[in-house]
MDAnalysis code that builds the backbone (N, CA, C; Angstrom):
import MDAnalysis as mda
import numpy as np

u = mda.Universe.empty(246, n_residues=82, atom_resindex=np.repeat(np.arange(82), 3), trajectory=True)
u.add_TopologyAttr("name", ["N", "CA", "C"] * 82)
u.add_TopologyAttr("resid", np.arange(1, 83))
u.add_TopologyAttr("resname", ["MET", "SER", "ASN", "LYS", "VAL", "ASN", "LYS", "ASN", "VAL", "LEU", "ARG", "ALA", "GLY", "THR", "ILE", "THR", "ALA", "GLY", "THR", "ALA", "LEU", "MET", "LEU", "LEU", "MET", "SER", "SER", "PRO", "ALA", "PHE", "ALA", "LEU", "THR", "ARG", "ASP", "ASP", "GLY", "ASP", "ASP", "PRO", "GLY", "PRO", "GLY", "LEU", "SER", "VAL", "ILE", "GLU", "THR", "LEU", "GLY", "LEU", "TYR", "VAL", "ALA", "LEU", "PRO", "ILE", "VAL", "LEU", "PHE", "LEU", "VAL", "ILE", "ALA", "GLY", "LEU", "VAL", "MET", "LEU", "GLY", "ASP", "LYS", "SER", "ARG", "LYS", "GLN", "ALA", "GLY", "THR", "LYS", "ALA"])
u.atoms.positions = np.array([
    [213.293, 224.314, 7.880],
    [214.146, 223.633, 8.979],
    [213.320, 223.914, 10.111],
    [213.472, 223.043, 11.043],
    [212.809, 222.975, 12.473],
    [213.159, 224.038, 13.306],
    [212.399, 224.158, 14.431],
    [213.043, 225.377, 15.494],
    [214.364, 224.778, 16.132],
    [214.391, 223.206, 16.357],
    [215.738, 222.921, 17.055],
    [216.902, 223.223, 16.074],
    [216.832, 223.195, 14.917],
    [218.084, 223.352, 13.942],
    [218.309, 224.754, 14.163],
    [217.285, 225.696, 14.136],
    [217.742, 227.016, 14.077],
    [218.150, 227.406, 15.334],
    [217.850, 227.052, 16.473],
    [218.412, 227.175, 17.681],
    [220.029, 227.072, 17.589],
    [220.170, 225.809, 16.865],
    [221.516, 225.133, 17.172],
    [222.601, 225.964, 15.963],
    [221.864, 226.348, 15.134],
    [222.592, 227.288, 13.860],
    [222.817, 228.617, 14.801],
    [221.974, 229.202, 15.465],
    [222.059, 230.409, 16.016],
    [223.082, 230.343, 17.178],
    [223.197, 229.410, 17.915],
    [223.970, 228.809, 19.037],
    [225.582, 228.808, 18.401],
    [225.828, 228.097, 17.572],
    [226.960, 228.025, 16.859],
    [227.497, 229.278, 16.207],
    [226.710, 230.131, 15.710],
    [227.151, 231.191, 14.977],
    [227.423, 232.442, 16.028],
    [226.656, 232.286, 17.334],
    [227.012, 233.167, 18.509],
    [228.319, 232.821, 18.833],
    [228.716, 231.592, 19.146],
    [229.991, 230.907, 19.774],
    [231.191, 231.423, 18.710],
    [230.767, 231.093, 17.470],
    [231.820, 231.680, 16.336],
    [232.163, 232.813, 16.364],
    [231.336, 233.842, 16.511],
    [231.359, 235.139, 16.424],
    [232.196, 235.716, 17.767],
    [231.896, 235.201, 18.917],
    [232.403, 235.612, 20.377],
    [233.944, 234.972, 20.170],
    [234.179, 233.858, 19.536],
    [235.482, 233.338, 19.456],
    [236.387, 234.188, 18.629],
    [235.683, 234.517, 17.422],
    [236.719, 235.397, 16.425],
    [236.968, 236.806, 17.000],
    [235.980, 237.477, 18.000],
    [236.130, 238.845, 18.441],
    [237.179, 238.641, 19.538],
    [237.085, 237.764, 20.408],
    [238.259, 237.304, 21.625],
    [239.560, 237.274, 20.997],
    [239.886, 236.568, 19.602],
    [241.059, 236.091, 19.049],
    [241.563, 237.620, 18.335],
    [240.523, 238.343, 17.956],
    [240.931, 239.679, 17.416],
    [241.541, 240.785, 18.391],
    [240.560, 240.653, 19.556],
    [241.035, 241.645, 20.590],
    [242.479, 241.095, 21.259],
    [242.728, 239.786, 21.220],
    [243.964, 239.265, 21.944],
    [245.191, 239.275, 20.786],
    [245.241, 239.853, 19.744],
    [246.001, 239.828, 18.791],
    [247.351, 240.652, 19.200],
    [248.375, 240.544, 18.600],
    [249.744, 241.120, 18.920],
    [249.857, 242.582, 18.723],
    [248.906, 243.111, 17.898],
    [248.879, 244.539, 17.670],
    [248.355, 245.304, 19.028],
    [247.553, 244.583, 19.643],
    [247.350, 245.350, 21.153],
    [248.331, 245.348, 22.187],
    [249.454, 244.320, 22.054],
    [250.810, 244.331, 22.745],
    [251.648, 245.330, 22.741],
    [251.364, 246.288, 21.446],
    [252.318, 247.382, 21.509],
    [252.090, 248.646, 22.320],
    [250.904, 248.403, 22.968],
    [250.922, 249.588, 23.894],
    [251.410, 249.199, 25.247],
    [252.154, 250.218, 25.757],
    [252.765, 249.895, 27.256],
    [251.963, 250.361, 28.304],
    [252.059, 249.427, 29.368],
    [251.132, 249.853, 30.579],
    [251.876, 250.910, 31.422],
    [251.060, 251.630, 32.465],
    [251.873, 252.462, 33.229],
    [252.897, 251.520, 34.288],
    [254.152, 252.074, 34.346],
    [254.855, 251.194, 35.380],
    [255.577, 249.845, 34.371],
    [255.236, 249.935, 33.054],
    [255.909, 248.953, 32.277],
    [257.400, 249.238, 32.017],
    [258.319, 248.316, 32.579],
    [259.692, 248.446, 32.468],
    [260.219, 247.130, 31.824],
    [260.219, 246.783, 30.610],
    [260.716, 245.706, 30.057],
    [262.322, 245.634, 30.099],
    [263.016, 244.439, 30.517],
    [263.983, 244.226, 30.570],
    [264.766, 243.794, 29.099],
    [266.107, 243.727, 29.169],
    [266.737, 243.349, 27.803],
    [266.337, 242.064, 27.389],
    [266.485, 241.925, 26.060],
    [265.838, 240.551, 25.731],
    [266.883, 239.587, 25.772],
    [266.275, 238.167, 25.492],
    [267.244, 236.931, 25.587],
    [268.127, 236.841, 24.261],
    [269.146, 236.340, 24.373],
    [269.903, 235.879, 23.063],
    [269.601, 234.761, 22.855],
    [269.833, 234.165, 21.731],
    [269.455, 232.584, 20.911],
    [270.049, 231.800, 22.199],
    [271.340, 231.896, 22.553],
    [271.737, 230.751, 23.394],
    [271.067, 230.817, 24.798],
    [270.835, 231.864, 25.220],
    [270.057, 231.872, 26.603],
    [268.794, 231.490, 26.448],
    [268.169, 231.669, 25.554],
    [266.679, 231.332, 25.340],
    [266.803, 229.804, 24.932],
    [267.507, 229.057, 24.351],
    [267.868, 227.457, 24.132],
    [267.937, 227.200, 25.371],
    [269.171, 227.683, 26.390],
    [269.419, 227.332, 27.596],
    [268.086, 227.132, 28.439],
    [267.488, 228.121, 28.472],
    [266.305, 228.084, 29.173],
    [265.150, 227.259, 28.860],
    [264.793, 227.399, 27.805],
    [263.615, 226.488, 27.368],
    [263.777, 225.114, 26.764],
    [265.328, 224.946, 26.436],
    [265.125, 223.475, 25.992],
    [266.357, 222.843, 26.995],
    [267.477, 223.363, 27.233],
    [268.648, 222.677, 27.858],
    [267.805, 222.196, 29.342],
    [267.590, 223.356, 30.175],
    [267.111, 223.425, 31.582],
    [265.938, 222.352, 31.822],
    [265.237, 222.552, 30.981],
    [264.278, 221.326, 31.249],
    [264.518, 219.986, 31.010],
    [265.558, 219.452, 30.065],
    [266.085, 218.362, 29.890],
    [267.052, 217.968, 31.225],
    [267.686, 219.076, 31.517],
    [268.545, 218.746, 32.726],
    [267.533, 218.351, 33.863],
    [266.530, 218.977, 34.336],
    [265.824, 218.763, 35.421],
    [264.972, 217.530, 35.019],
    [264.455, 217.095, 34.022],
    [263.868, 215.803, 33.774],
    [264.966, 214.780, 34.086],
    [266.310, 214.873, 33.688],
    [267.387, 213.925, 33.891],
    [267.656, 213.823, 35.341],
    [267.602, 214.932, 35.897],
    [267.878, 214.864, 37.576],
    [266.795, 214.009, 38.137],
    [265.623, 214.587, 37.983],
    [264.246, 213.789, 38.762],
    [264.386, 212.325, 38.345],
    [264.505, 212.041, 37.026],
    [264.746, 210.386, 36.555],
    [265.641, 209.832, 37.366],
    [266.815, 210.508, 37.471],
    [268.071, 209.874, 38.140],
    [267.582, 209.630, 39.649],
    [266.908, 210.577, 40.267],
    [266.646, 210.601, 41.840],
    [265.660, 209.225, 41.759],
    [264.601, 209.265, 41.070],
    [263.863, 208.042, 41.114],
    [264.196, 206.750, 40.884],
    [265.027, 206.771, 39.871],
    [265.927, 205.386, 39.739],
    [266.645, 205.164, 40.795],
    [267.412, 205.951, 41.387],
    [268.370, 205.906, 42.649],
    [267.607, 204.946, 43.695],
    [266.252, 205.913, 44.031],
    [265.768, 205.279, 44.992],
    [264.985, 203.997, 44.781],
    [264.683, 203.557, 43.622],
    [264.352, 202.339, 42.958],
    [265.444, 201.161, 43.373],
    [266.542, 201.624, 43.105],
    [267.543, 200.794, 43.192],
    [267.981, 200.346, 44.673],
    [267.892, 201.545, 45.480],
    [268.179, 201.137, 46.992],
    [266.886, 200.105, 47.386],
    [265.805, 200.506, 47.142],
    [264.644, 199.242, 47.405],
    [264.876, 198.039, 46.993],
    [265.344, 197.747, 45.776],
    [265.626, 196.302, 45.251],
    [266.809, 195.898, 45.958],
    [267.718, 196.577, 46.242],
    [268.919, 196.039, 46.980],
    [268.521, 195.544, 48.426],
    [267.550, 196.432, 49.076],
    [267.367, 196.009, 50.373],
    [266.551, 194.753, 50.425],
    [265.734, 194.470, 49.441],
    [264.642, 193.425, 49.336],
    [265.370, 191.995, 49.020],
    [266.477, 192.290, 48.180],
    [267.363, 191.006, 47.891],
    [268.090, 190.635, 48.882],
    [268.417, 191.290, 49.748],
    [269.507, 191.058, 50.979],
    [268.825, 190.000, 51.841],
    [267.608, 190.087, 51.974],
    [266.815, 189.151, 52.943],
    [266.697, 187.609, 52.564],
])
């Protein structure tokens, strides 16, 4: 193999090893150790989780879309009166 191919193989191996090491170090097993001053609150119920991460974004999207449509309609009505 040529020198260029060897460099590419070495570079790919280094990146793969580094990525694997970072993934192992950030695994959930290391999340069990509490930090000083760590005071987690109570967990969320299923209903609270769905409301926070599903319903609330949908409602915010609908409100923003409604405001945009309302602004667009007022411009069209002002333009048609002339």
